[in-house]
Structures are given as structure tokens and as C-alpha cells.
N, C-alpha and C positions, 0 to 999 in steps of 0.2 A: 334279849327278848323277854317279854313278860309272859308270853304264852297264856294270855288271859282268855282269848277268844279265838278258837282254833277250828279249822276244817281239815279233815283227813278224808281224801277220796279213796275208793277201793279198800274200805276198812273191814270187809267181811271175813278176811283171812290173811294169813301171812304177815308181811311187814306192816300193812295198814292196821290190822287188828292189834299187833304188838304196839304200834304207836298209841292206840287208844288205851291199852292196858297201862302202859308206862306213864302216859300223861295223867290218867286218873289217879295213879299212885304217887304222883309228884307232890311236893310240899312247896307252895300250895298247888292244888290241881287247877285246871282252867275253870273260869266262871262259866264259860260256854264251850262245850266240845261237841262238834257236829261231825258225825261219822256217816259216810255215804256207802250205800250198797245197791246193787241192782235189784235185790229182793227186798220186799217190804218187811220180811221177818228173817232174822238170822239167830240161831240158838245162842251163840256165844255173845253177840252184841245185845240180845234181849236180856240175858242174865246180867250183864254189866249195867245196862240201862235201869234194870229193876233196883239196883243197889246204889245208883249214882244219878241224882236228879240233874246234874250238870250235863249229862250225856244225852244228846238228841240224835236219833238215827233217821236219816232222810233217804228216800229212794232216789237214785240218780243213775240213768243210763248215759254214759259219757259220750256215746255217739249220737244221742238225741239232742243236738245243739239247740233246737227250737224250745226245749224244756228249760234251758238255763235261766231265762228271765224269771220264770215262775219259781225255780229253785232259789234264785237270789232273793225273791220276795219272802220265801219261807225262812231263809237265813236271817233276813232283816227282822222278821217278827220275833225271832229267838234272841238275837244279839242287841237289838235296839240301838241306842246311841253309843254303845261300846264299839260297834263296827267289828271288823275281822282283822286281828293283828298277825295271824299266821295261817296261810293257805298252803297245805301240803298236797301237791298234785302227785299222788301215789299210784292211782289206778293205771294199769297197763297190761298189755298182753305180749306174749312172745310167739312169733311165727318163725320157725327155723327152717328155712329153705335154701338149698344151694343153687348154683347157676343152672343146673339141669332141671330142677323141679320148681323154681320160683315162677309165680304168675303175677300178672298185673293186679288181680284181685288181692293176692297176698300182700303186695306192697301197699295198696290203698287201705286195706283193713288195718294194717299195723300203723300206718301214718295217721289214720283217723283217730285211733285210740291213744297212741303214745305221743303224738305231736300236735295235732289240730285241737284235740279236746282240752289239754292244759292251757293252750293259748286262749281259746274262746271262753273257757270257764273263768280264767283270770280276768278277761275283759268284762264278763258279765258281773263279776264281783268287785270290780274296780271302785265303784262308789263306796262300798262298805270298807274296802281297804284304805281308801282315802280318809274316811271318818276316823279310823284308828290312827293312821299316820299323822294326823294333826295333833295327837296327844301322846303317842308312845311309838317305840320302834315297831315297825311292821315289815313283814317279809312274805315273799312267795318262794316256796321251796319245790323245785321240780325234781322228782326222783328219776334219775337217769340211769345210765350204765356205762361202765368202763369199756364195754364192748362197742360203744359208740365213738370211742376215741380213734381218730384217723391215725394218729401217731402210733398207737398201740396195736394197730391191725396188721398182724403178720400171717394170719391164717385164712383171710377171705371168708366167703360164704356168709350164711345167716343174714341174707340180704334184707328181708323186711324189717326184722328187729333192729339189726345193727344201724341201718340208715335212719330209722325212725328216731333212735336215740341221738344220733349225730345231729339230726335236725332239731330235736328238742334242746340240745345244748345251744344251738344258734338262737332259737326262740328265747331261751333264758337270757342270753347276752343282749338281745334286742330289747327285751322287757326291762332289763337292768338299766340300759341307757335311757329308754323312754320314760321310765317311772322314777328315775333319780330326782327330777324336779319335785315330784310329789312325796319324796322321802320314803318311797317303798323300795325295799331292798330285795333283790332276786338272785338266787343261786341255783345251780344244778348239782345234785348230790348223788354219788354212786353208793348204793347201800352195801357193797361188797358182794361176794358170791355167797348167797344166803340159803340155808336149808329150808326151802319152801316148796310148794307144788311146782313153782316155776324153776327154782334153782336146783331142785333135786336133792336126794339124801347124801350125796357125796360132796356137797358144797362145804366151804371152809369154815364158815361161822354160822351161829344160830341167830334167830330173829332178835333175841334179847340183846346180844352183843352189838348187832347192827344198829338197832334202834336207839339204844342208850348212847352210843357214840354219835349218831346223827342228831339226837336232841342236843347234845353238848355242842355240836358244830353249828346247829341252828341258833343256839343262844349266843354264840360268839360272832355272828354275822356283823360286819362293820363296813364302812365305806371302801376299805381296801379289798374286800372280797366280792364286790358287786359283779354279777355276771360270771363268776368263777365256776369252774368245773372241779368239784372237790370230792375226795374220797370220804367215806363215812366218818373217818377220824379227823377230817378237816384238812388233810394234806392235798395240795393241788395235783390235778391229773392233766397231762398235756392233751390238748384238743387234737 
């Protein structure tokens, strides 16, 4: 992967923000790095943008699907004929409900953000991904979770989040099959149990370790990994 023209959703904190930090520090850094946030202004992103002309921060509410066409136009104005070679669908939420407490609204909200949004956003950006794929390796990376593995589920519960990530893994596989003729590679990556607002302070690894490994995994994408469900270090996870 060249990581020349990159979009990272949910970049205002945690894993998404660390992706931005590490990509900007890379040698070479991306020519275009587009970070999305629900807020127009974010102190940490604003500081990074002030020091890096390659960084563009765009407002995106991932449940507002009607805004995706306009978002794609904004991206096109930034990347031009380079297109987008790496789309990292990182934005997500965790709704943790057991069988007694889960509601239909919980399920729908988690599916909207974690499953539907990555699919519809990828579809909206497909023309720009195809522009890139005509000239260089191009990929869609869906940040998923091992908790979405059916094989690994021995504890039950966490219905909204767990099932939304299981569905995202299937979306990733479908996209990998459908986009193979366009030479666009798709994988689903588990970032690990990470010390973030979502993962909590007792998580096993920090954002730096998670993201540095995921970047290496993204760079190593090839035809044998299409649609795969991978750990942050590139090892396969059973679905």
C-alpha cells in the first residue's frame, strides 16, 4: 500500500486520532490525509492540521447517509485525480446490553453506525477508490472487533455491539468479492483490546501499539487476504 491518499473516519479520538498521528509521522506521510469528526472543530486535530498541510478535517455524521454524496464531493476537491487509495472505516459505537436489557432501538442504533455506515460510505466513495485502483494498490479497511467472531463467542450478551461487528465482517467479505474486479482490496481488522474510552483503562494494549501494527497489516494486504477477518498484527481470526 502506498498510503498516499487516505481517509480515516472517527478520527477525533482514540484509535482514529492515533491513525492520524502515525500517518503524519510516516516517511513519507500521505499526500492527502482526510480525518472525519462529528464536530467541526477538535483541539487535537486542529493542532495537527495547523502543522501539516496534508491533513484535512471534514465534518461527517456517519448516520446521516444523505450527506455522503456531498462528503464525496468534498473529498474529490481535495484529492483530485489521485483518488482515494485507503479508506479506513474506523467510526463506531459500543452499546453493551444483555438479553434482559437490550431493546430494538439499541440494536438498530449499533447497526446503523457500525454496519450500515461503512457500507454506504464505501459505496459513496467508490468512484474515487476506482480512480486510485487504476494506478496503485487500493484498499478499504473496516475496523471490526474479535467480539464479533461467532467462533469466539463463549460468553453471550453484548447483543447490539457484538452482532453489528459480525455483520460488518460479512459486509467486508461481500465487498471484497464485489470489488475484486475493480482491484479494490477489502479486509476487516480487529484493533485488539485497546486502552481508549471504548476499551477502558484495563485493556491490554495502547493505541500506539494497535495502530502501528494495523498500519503494517494494511501495507501487507494482498490477494490472499481479501475479505479476511484479521487481528491487528495480521493473524487471521475465525469468523
